[in-house]
N, CA and C of each residue as an Amber inpcrd file, in Angstrom:
protein
   477
  -3.9170000   4.9070000   3.8950000  -2.5230000   4.4410000   4.0770000
  -2.5180000   3.6980000   5.4130000  -1.7680000   2.6390000   5.5430000
  -1.5650000   1.9450000   6.7080000  -0.1370000   1.7150000   6.9430000
   0.1980000   1.7400000   8.2220000   1.5980000   1.4520000   8.5960000
   1.5970000   0.0820000   9.3970000   2.4070000  -0.7870000   9.0060000
   2.5600000  -2.0650000   9.7860000   3.9500000  -2.2500000  10.2370000
   4.1730000  -2.9170000  11.4170000   5.5160000  -3.0950000  11.8450000
   6.0380000  -4.3450000  11.0700000   7.3140000  -4.6740000  11.4580000
   7.9760000  -5.8130000  10.6980000   7.4000000  -7.1470000  10.9170000
   6.5320000  -7.2380000  11.9200000   5.8430000  -8.5090000  12.1480000
   4.4280000  -8.5460000  11.5170000   4.1520000  -7.5370000  10.7310000
   2.7880000  -7.4170000  10.1090000   1.6080000  -6.9220000  10.9800000
   2.0690000  -6.3360000  12.1090000   0.9110000  -5.8360000  13.1030000
   0.7070000  -4.4170000  12.6690000  -0.6070000  -4.0750000  12.8240000
  -1.1510000  -2.8010000  12.5080000  -0.5930000  -1.7740000  13.5000000
  -0.1040000  -0.6170000  12.9670000   0.4070000   0.3960000  13.8350000
  -0.3740000   1.7110000  13.7070000  -0.7540000   2.0500000  12.4490000
  -1.3690000   3.3840000  12.1800000  -2.0680000   3.3700000  10.7870000
  -3.1330000   4.0820000  10.7650000  -3.7630000   4.3880000   9.5290000
  -4.0190000   5.9000000   9.3730000  -3.9010000   6.3120000   8.1290000
  -4.1690000   7.7660000   7.8240000  -4.7140000   8.0190000   6.5430000
  -5.5740000   8.9120000   6.3120000  -6.1240000   9.2120000   5.0760000
  -5.5500000  10.5140000   4.6350000  -4.9350000  10.4680000   3.4180000
  -4.3540000  11.7600000   2.8510000  -5.0530000  11.9430000   1.4910000
  -5.8200000  13.1200000   1.3840000  -6.6180000  13.3240000   0.2530000
  -5.9290000  13.3610000  -1.1350000  -4.6620000  13.9350000  -1.1010000
  -3.8890000  13.9830000  -2.3180000  -2.5190000  14.3820000  -1.9860000
  -1.6410000  14.3160000  -3.0480000  -0.2270000  14.6550000  -2.7730000
   0.0910000  15.9420000  -3.7310000  -0.9310000  16.6220000  -4.0820000
  -0.6780000  17.7910000  -4.8710000  -0.7320000  19.0790000  -3.8830000
  -1.6510000  19.1190000  -2.9630000  -1.6920000  20.2220000  -2.0180000
  -0.5370000  20.2050000  -1.0210000   0.0300000  21.3200000  -0.7420000
   1.2120000  21.4850000   0.1030000   0.9300000  20.7490000   1.4000000
  -0.1990000  21.0540000   2.0500000  -0.5510000  20.5670000   3.4440000
  -0.5590000  19.0240000   3.4590000  -1.0380000  18.4720000   2.3470000
  -1.1430000  17.0290000   2.2640000   0.1720000  16.4430000   2.1360000
   1.0130000  17.1060000   1.2140000   2.4280000  16.5540000   1.0110000
   3.1820000  16.6530000   2.3270000   2.9820000  17.7710000   3.0700000
   3.7000000  17.9690000   4.3520000   3.2690000  16.9170000   5.3950000
   1.9410000  16.5920000   5.3460000   1.3920000  15.5070000   6.2260000
   2.1080000  14.1580000   5.9450000   2.2130000  13.9320000   4.6320000
   2.8130000  12.6240000   4.1190000   4.2920000  12.6470000   4.4800000
   5.0660000  13.7460000   4.2580000   6.5220000  13.6480000   4.5940000
   6.7180000  13.5990000   6.0880000   5.7900000  14.2430000   6.9260000
   5.8730000  14.1310000   8.3180000   5.6370000  12.6510000   8.8460000
   4.8130000  11.9280000   8.0980000   4.5580000  10.5540000   8.3560000
   5.8590000   9.7310000   8.1370000   6.4360000  10.0310000   6.9760000
   7.5770000   9.3020000   6.5120000   8.8410000   9.5320000   7.5210000
   8.9400000  10.8100000   8.0090000  10.0530000  11.1040000   8.9780000
   9.7100000  10.3750000  10.2350000   8.4850000  10.3060000  10.7460000
   8.0890000   9.7820000  12.0900000   8.2480000   8.1890000  12.0540000
   7.7370000   7.5410000  10.9040000   7.5780000   6.1620000  10.9390000
   8.8210000   5.4580000  10.1370000   9.4680000   6.1930000   9.2650000
  10.5630000   5.6270000   8.6080000  10.2890000   4.2630000   7.9940000
   9.4880000   4.1730000   6.9180000   9.1350000   2.8520000   6.4570000
  10.2570000   2.3260000   5.5920000  10.3240000   0.9480000   5.5310000
  11.3220000   0.3860000   4.7310000  10.9070000   0.3600000   3.2820000
   9.7530000   0.3930000   2.9820000   9.1880000   0.3580000   1.5630000
   7.8030000   1.0240000   1.5200000   7.4320000   1.5550000   0.4050000
   6.0880000   2.1100000   0.1780000   5.4470000   1.2600000  -0.8580000
   4.3840000   0.6160000  -0.5090000   3.6950000  -0.2850000  -1.4360000
   2.4790000   0.4260000  -2.0090000   2.3180000   0.2910000  -3.3240000
   1.2080000   0.9960000  -3.9450000   0.3610000  -0.0610000  -4.6260000
  -0.9860000   0.1210000  -4.4590000  -1.8410000  -0.8090000  -5.1780000
  -3.2010000  -0.0460000  -5.4270000  -4.0190000  -0.5090000  -6.1720000
  -5.3180000   0.2490000  -6.3230000  -6.2330000  -0.3990000  -7.3230000
  -7.3920000   0.2580000  -7.5220000  -8.3670000  -0.2500000  -8.3830000
  -8.5490000   0.3810000  -9.6590000  -7.7190000   1.3350000 -10.0950000
  -7.9810000   2.1050000 -11.4060000  -6.5670000   2.4370000 -11.8870000
  -6.5980000   3.0240000 -13.0550000  -5.3680000   3.6090000 -13.6440000
  -4.7180000   4.7600000 -12.8920000  -5.5200000   5.3610000 -12.0280000
  -5.0900000   6.4970000 -11.1890000  -3.9350000   6.0170000 -10.3090000
  -3.8130000   4.6790000 -10.0740000  -2.8130000   4.1530000  -9.1800000
  -1.3870000   4.4340000  -9.7740000  -1.2860000   4.5930000 -11.1420000
  -0.0180000   4.9500000 -11.7000000   0.3320000   6.3400000 -11.3800000
  -0.6510000   7.2570000 -11.4820000  -0.3530000   8.6080000 -11.1260000
   0.0110000   8.7980000  -9.6200000  -0.6680000   8.0610000  -8.8090000
  -0.4400000   8.0560000  -7.3490000   1.0360000   7.6200000  -7.0790000
   1.3790000   6.5550000  -7.7300000   2.8640000   6.0460000  -7.5440000
   3.8320000   7.1240000  -8.0910000   3.5640000   7.8610000  -9.1220000
   4.4930000   8.9170000  -9.7160000   4.4600000  10.0270000  -8.5690000
   3.3590000  10.4200000  -8.0900000   3.2940000  11.5650000  -7.1460000
   4.1710000  11.1480000  -5.8680000   4.0060000   9.8600000  -5.3390000
   4.7990000   9.4240000  -4.1490000   6.2450000   9.4960000  -4.4650000
   6.6420000   9.0730000  -5.5950000   8.0060000   9.1560000  -6.0500000
   8.6310000  10.5710000  -6.1070000   7.7040000  11.5550000  -6.6170000
   8.0480000  12.8830000  -6.5430000   8.2870000  13.4500000  -5.1850000
   7.4710000  13.1230000  -4.2260000   7.4860000  13.6040000  -2.9540000
   8.7530000  13.0020000  -2.2770000   8.9620000  11.7410000  -2.3620000
  10.1640000  11.1470000  -1.6130000  11.4750000  11.5690000  -2.2780000
  11.4350000  11.8880000  -3.5630000  12.7150000  12.4000000  -4.1770000
  12.9720000  13.8730000  -3.8710000  11.9300000  14.5440000  -3.4500000
  12.1210000  16.0280000  -3.1270000  11.8220000  16.9360000  -4.3770000
  11.2800000  16.3560000  -5.5130000  11.0470000  17.0350000  -6.6220000
   9.5290000  17.5290000  -6.6810000   9.3160000  18.5800000  -7.4290000
   7.8840000  18.8830000  -7.6140000   7.3640000  18.1720000  -8.8750000
   6.0590000  18.2600000  -9.1580000   5.5470000  17.4770000 -10.2070000
   5.9950000  18.1460000 -11.5750000   7.1130000  17.6640000 -12.1410000
   7.6430000  18.1870000 -13.3530000   6.6670000  18.0490000 -14.5370000
   6.3720000  19.0340000 -15.3080000   5.5420000  18.8560000 -16.5050000
   4.0720000  18.8530000 -16.1290000   3.6780000  18.8920000 -14.8580000
   2.2560000  18.8560000 -14.5980000   1.8390000  20.2870000 -14.4410000
   1.0490000  20.8170000 -15.3280000   0.5470000  22.2120000 -15.2100000
  -0.3830000  22.4950000 -13.9640000  -0.8890000  21.4770000 -13.4310000
  -1.8670000  21.7030000 -12.3580000  -1.1900000  21.5290000 -10.9880000
   0.0560000  21.0610000 -10.9190000   0.7570000  20.7900000  -9.7790000
   1.4470000  22.1780000  -9.3110000   1.1960000  22.5540000  -7.9860000
   1.8860000  23.7390000  -7.5680000   3.3730000  23.6080000  -7.3670000
   4.0790000  24.6100000  -7.5060000   5.6020000  24.5310000  -7.2590000
   5.7240000  24.1270000  -5.7720000   6.3790000  23.0830000  -5.4970000
   6.6110000  22.5170000  -4.1700000   8.0270000  22.3200000  -3.8410000
   8.4200000  22.8100000  -2.6080000   9.7020000  22.6900000  -2.2770000
   9.7430000  21.8920000  -0.8730000  10.4920000  20.9090000  -0.6320000
  10.4820000  20.1710000   0.5530000  11.0560000  21.0060000   1.7710000
  10.5530000  20.7370000   2.9480000  11.0040000  21.5410000   4.0690000
  12.5950000  21.5510000   4.2410000  13.0940000  22.6060000   4.5330000
  14.5560000  22.7310000   4.6970000  15.0470000  22.2060000   5.9790000
  15.9820000  21.2120000   6.0010000  16.5540000  20.8250000   7.3290000
  18.0470000  20.7720000   7.0600000  18.6530000  21.8480000   6.5900000
  20.1150000  21.8770000   6.3990000  20.4580000  21.3880000   4.9670000
  19.7230000  20.4840000   4.4380000  19.8920000  20.1350000   2.9340000
  18.5520000  19.7410000   2.4650000  18.5170000  19.3850000   1.1260000
  17.2070000  19.0740000   0.5410000  16.6580000  17.8410000   1.1380000
  15.2270000  17.8510000   1.4300000  14.6640000  16.6710000   2.0740000
  14.3980000  15.6620000   0.9740000  14.9520000  14.5300000   1.0780000
  14.6720000  13.3860000   0.1810000  14.7170000  12.1860000   1.0950000
  13.9380000  11.1580000   0.6370000  13.8340000   9.8660000   1.3310000
  14.4610000   8.7860000   0.4400000  15.1900000   7.8880000   0.9910000
  15.6650000   6.7270000   0.2430000  14.7830000   5.5070000   0.5360000
  13.4850000   5.5770000   0.0330000  12.5780000   4.5040000   0.2590000
  12.0600000   3.9890000  -1.0920000  12.2650000   2.6570000  -1.2460000
  11.7000000   2.1860000  -2.5630000  10.2040000   2.2120000  -2.5950000
   9.6550000   2.4650000  -3.7610000   8.2000000   2.5400000  -4.0010000
   7.9250000   1.3790000  -5.0140000   7.0630000   0.4030000  -4.6130000
   6.8240000  -0.7680000  -5.3960000   5.3560000  -0.8580000  -5.6550000
   4.9800000  -1.4410000  -6.7500000   3.5780000  -1.7810000  -7.1760000
   3.4040000  -3.2160000  -6.9480000   2.3540000  -3.6330000  -6.4090000
   2.1210000  -5.1470000  -6.2890000   0.7550000  -5.4890000  -6.7960000
   0.6810000  -6.6600000  -7.3510000  -0.5080000  -7.2910000  -7.7830000
  -1.3990000  -7.4010000  -6.5400000  -2.6250000  -7.1410000  -6.5820000
  -3.4670000  -7.0730000  -5.2940000  -4.5270000  -8.0800000  -5.1950000
  -4.5210000  -9.2480000  -5.9170000  -5.5680000 -10.1870000  -5.8490000
  -5.6640000 -10.7190000  -4.3340000  -4.6370000 -10.9030000  -3.6360000
  -4.6420000 -11.4390000  -2.2100000  -5.2670000 -10.3130000  -1.3200000
  -4.9740000  -9.0750000  -1.5160000  -5.4870000  -7.9970000  -0.6500000
  -6.9760000  -7.8890000  -0.9920000  -7.3580000  -8.0610000  -2.2810000
  -8.8990000  -7.8190000  -2.4950000  -9.6560000  -8.9450000  -1.8870000
  -9.1170000 -10.1920000  -1.7800000  -9.8680000 -11.2570000  -1.1160000
  -9.7900000 -11.0470000   0.3860000  -8.6280000 -10.5710000   0.8780000
  -8.5050000 -10.3690000   2.3260000  -9.4830000  -9.3150000   2.8440000
  -9.7360000  -8.2410000   2.1350000 -10.5290000  -7.1130000   2.6040000
 -11.9010000  -7.5210000   2.8660000 -12.4690000  -8.5790000   2.2490000
 -13.8200000  -9.0140000   2.5060000 -13.8260000 -10.3850000   3.2300000
 -12.6820000 -10.7940000   3.7860000 -12.5860000 -12.0470000   4.4230000
 -13.0890000 -12.0320000   5.8430000 -13.3390000 -13.2230000   6.4500000
 -13.6830000 -13.2860000   7.8720000 -12.5870000 -12.8740000   8.7230000
 -11.3100000 -13.2430000   8.3650000 -10.0700000 -12.8530000   9.0700000
 -10.0610000 -11.3410000   9.1640000 -10.2140000 -10.6130000   8.0690000
 -10.1190000  -9.1230000   8.1760000 -11.2770000  -8.5830000   9.0050000
 -12.4500000  -9.2080000   8.9510000 -13.5130000  -8.6660000   9.7990000
 -13.2420000  -8.9590000  11.2200000 -12.6340000  -9.9510000  11.5930000
 -12.2410000 -10.2870000  13.0260000 -11.1450000  -9.3510000  13.4350000
 -10.1000000  -9.1970000  12.6280000  -8.9510000  -8.3900000  13.0630000
  -9.2920000  -6.8760000  13.0350000 -10.0480000  -6.4110000  12.0530000
 -10.2940000  -4.8980000  11.8540000 -11.7000000  -4.5460000  11.6390000
 -12.5690000  -5.0660000  12.5430000 -14.0850000  -4.8020000  12.4500000
 -14.4330000  -3.3480000  12.4150000 -13.6150000  -2.4380000  13.0230000
 -13.9670000  -1.0690000  13.0580000 -13.4850000  -0.2860000  11.8360000
 -12.7200000  -0.8730000  10.9690000 -12.1410000  -0.2370000   9.8600000
 -12.8650000  -0.4160000   8.5500000 -12.7710000   0.4640000   7.6380000
 -13.4510000   0.3060000   6.2990000 -12.7770000  -0.6570000   5.4370000
 -13.4420000  -1.1000000   4.3800000 -12.8180000  -2.1520000   3.5020000
 -11.5260000  -1.6490000   2.8440000 -11.4110000  -0.2880000   2.5580000
 -10.1170000   0.1680000   1.9430000  -8.9700000   0.0260000   2.8940000
  -9.1310000   0.2430000   4.3640000  -8.1270000   0.0420000   5.1900000
  -7.7490000  -1.5070000   5.2980000  -8.6700000  -2.2850000   5.2490000
  -8.4820000  -3.6860000   5.2780000  -7.6070000  -4.1550000   3.9830000
  -8.0440000  -3.5570000   2.8380000  -7.3050000  -3.8320000   1.6000000
  -5.8690000  -3.3630000   1.7800000  -5.6210000  -2.1830000   2.2910000
  -4.2500000  -1.6850000   2.4810000  -3.4910000  -2.6290000   3.4590000
  -4.1020000  -3.1960000   4.4510000  -3.4500000  -4.1270000   5.3950000
  -3.0380000  -5.4240000   4.5910000  -4.0580000  -5.8220000   3.8580000
  -3.8340000  -7.0960000   3.0320000  -2.6120000  -6.8350000   2.0310000
  -2.5680000  -5.7420000   1.3950000  -1.5080000  -5.3690000   0.5270000
  -0.1690000  -5.3570000   1.2000000  -0.1600000  -4.6960000   2.3740000
   1.0880000  -4.5210000   3.0260000   1.5520000  -5.8850000   3.6020000
   0.7400000  -6.7200000   4.1670000   1.1530000  -7.9490000   4.6580000
   1.6230000  -8.8710000   3.4460000   1.0260000  -8.7330000   2.3390000
   1.4640000  -9.6150000   1.1510000   2.8680000  -9.1830000   0.6960000
   3.1330000  -7.8240000   0.8020000   4.5750000  -7.2550000   0.5420000
   5.4920000  -7.9140000   1.5100000   5.1820000  -8.0240000   2.7880000
   6.0730000  -8.4900000   3.8260000   6.4220000 -10.0170000   3.7050000
   5.2300000 -10.7830000   3.4240000   5.3610000 -12.2480000   3.3270000
   4.3450000 -12.7800000   2.4950000   4.5320000 -12.8540000   1.0370000
   3.6220000 -13.4180000   0.2600000   3.0760000 -14.8240000   0.5220000
   4.0040000 -15.6750000   0.8460000   3.6860000 -17.1250000   1.2640000
   2.7350000 -17.1220000   2.2960000   2.9920000 -16.4970000   3.4150000
   2.0950000 -16.4520000   4.6080000   0.6830000 -15.9340000   4.1970000
   0.5970000 -14.8940000   3.2820000  -0.6910000 -14.4530000   2.9910000
  -1.4160000 -15.3210000   2.0000000  -0.7460000 -15.9840000   1.1260000
  -1.4090000 -17.0140000   0.2770000  -2.0090000 -18.1470000   1.2010000
  -1.1350000 -18.5530000   2.1410000  -1.5680000 -19.6260000   3.0430000
  -2.7860000 -19.2400000   3.9000000  -2.7970000 -17.9390000   4.3460000
  -3.8650000 -17.5060000   5.2030000  -5.1860000 -17.4070000   4.4890000
  -5.2070000 -17.4230000   3.1760000  -6.3650000 -17.4320000   2.3640000
  -7.2870000 -18.6680000   2.6290000  -6.6720000 -19.6690000   2.9840000
  -7.3160000 -20.9390000   3.1170000  -8.0160000 -21.4040000   1.8220000
  -9.2540000 -21.7610000   1.9490000 -10.0400000 -22.2000000   0.6910000
 -10.2650000 -21.1180000  -0.3210000 -10.1090000 -19.8750000   0.0610000
 -10.3410000 -18.7670000  -0.8730000  -9.2020000 -18.6700000  -1.8270000
  -8.0670000 -19.3920000  -1.6530000  -7.0390000 -19.3150000  -2.5660000
  -7.3520000 -19.7940000  -3.9830000  -8.4240000 -20.5940000  -4.0270000
  -8.8250000 -21.0540000  -5.2940000  -9.5480000 -20.0270000  -6.2150000
  -9.7370000 -18.8290000  -5.5770000 -10.3250000 -17.6960000  -6.3440000
  -9.2500000 -16.9710000  -7.1870000  -8.0170000 -17.3480000  -6.9390000
  -6.8950000 -16.7590000  -7.7330000  -6.4840000 -17.6290000  -8.7620000
  -6.2700000 -17.1010000 -10.0130000  -5.9090000 -17.8800000 -11.1960000
  -4.4560000 -17.7890000 -11.2660000  -3.6020000 -18.8660000 -11.2300000
  -2.2170000 -18.9500000 -11.3250000  -1.7150000 -19.2320000 -12.7070000
  -2.5710000 -19.2570000 -13.7790000  -2.0740000 -19.6020000 -15.1430000
  -1.3660000 -20.8770000 -15.1540000  -1.8800000 -21.8870000 -14.5480000
  -1.3240000 -23.2170000 -14.5400000  -2.3690000 -24.1990000 -14.8350000
  -2.1200000 -25.0220000 -15.8530000  -3.0770000 -25.9340000 -16.3540000
  -3.5180000 -27.0360000 -15.2070000  -2.6600000 -27.2010000 -14.2890000
  -2.9490000 -28.1680000 -13.1990000  -3.6510000 -27.4800000 -12.0230000
  -4.0520000 -26.2140000 -12.0920000  -4.6160000 -25.5570000 -10.9550000
  -5.9850000 -26.2220000 -10.5400000  -6.6460000 -26.8740000 -11.4020000
  -7.9180000 -27.4910000 -11.0670000  -7.7080000 -28.6560000 -10.0450000
  -6.4070000 -29.0510000  -9.9220000  -6.1330000 -30.1570000  -8.9770000
  -6.0180000 -29.7650000  -7.5350000  -6.0490000 -28.4370000  -7.2780000
  -5.9300000 -27.9230000  -5.9530000  -7.3040000 -28.1960000  -5.2790000
  -7.1450000 -28.7930000  -4.1120000  -8.3910000 -29.1970000  -3.3160000
  -9.1230000 -27.9390000  -2.9430000 -10.4040000 -27.9320000  -2.9540000
 -11.2830000 -26.8610000  -2.5540000 -11.7640000 -26.9860000  -1.0390000
 -11.3840000 -28.1090000  -0.5000000 -11.7630000 -28.3510000   0.9940000
 -10.6720000 -27.8540000   1.8150000 -11.0730000 -27.3740000   2.9880000
 -10.1150000 -26.8800000   3.9410000  -9.9770000 -27.9680000   5.1110000
  -8.6090000 -28.2990000   5.3010000  -8.4360000 -29.3530000   6.3880000
  -7.8890000 -28.7170000   7.6640000
């Protein structure tokens, strides 16, 4: 996970192994309390992304994993009333983030971080300002198919 500020600047990254174990859920809710994000963006490389999104929604709503026989009974920390967060969880297409994670720009900005952190930054920035992120791709934008019969007219040179 990465946290960006409203200007798209990197603020924090954290790895949480899962959202089933109580300690991991507590770590996640502590992060939400401390950083108070406007939105949670979910993306990923497999069908497990759907399950991750569902787990995130369970945690922020204060519910346990209903109907999941492997999920432990979980109750949010008590703070006078039931802990719940009013944060939208959205799924985004990630083609821009996939290109960004291997780009020269990502290498210059985040040379010390893994490709998955760079992917998360790309996804978060895309959520904040899709137009800027498309423009920042430069000539790599031609790697994205827009389902437009005239896409072949887009120049492949960078000016």
